[in-house]
Residue, then its C-alpha position, 0 to 999 in steps of 0.5 A: m238968293k234962289c231956293p228950290n223949296k222956297s215954295m214948299n217952305m211958304e206953306g210953313c212960313n207963317c211971318t206976318y212982316t210984309g217987308c221980310d226979304k228972307a219969306g220962304l228962305c229958311c236958312e236965311c232966315v234961321r241965319y238972320h235971326r240967330k245973328k240977333g239973339q232971336i228966333p225966327a216966326c215959324f216957331f211961334p203961334a200966329e197971335a204971338e208972331k203978330t207981335f214981331n217980338r223974336s226975342i228967346d225970352y219971350f218964346v220961353e214965356l210962351h211956352q211956360p205951363a202955366r203957373h197957379s198960386 
């Protein structure tokens, strides 16, 4: 797919999956991950993105405030 915004999108794309054919194609990336019940890499902090865990549960876990016992 040709995208006139691909080079601009790549500036904010932190996906480290080298085999990804959707890098820089945000609409394709969102569609793909939504269909799988996941969230795209760009919503995750860099260290968390490297796990390739795109689950909604993992995203929520990362954004929960620290709980003190």
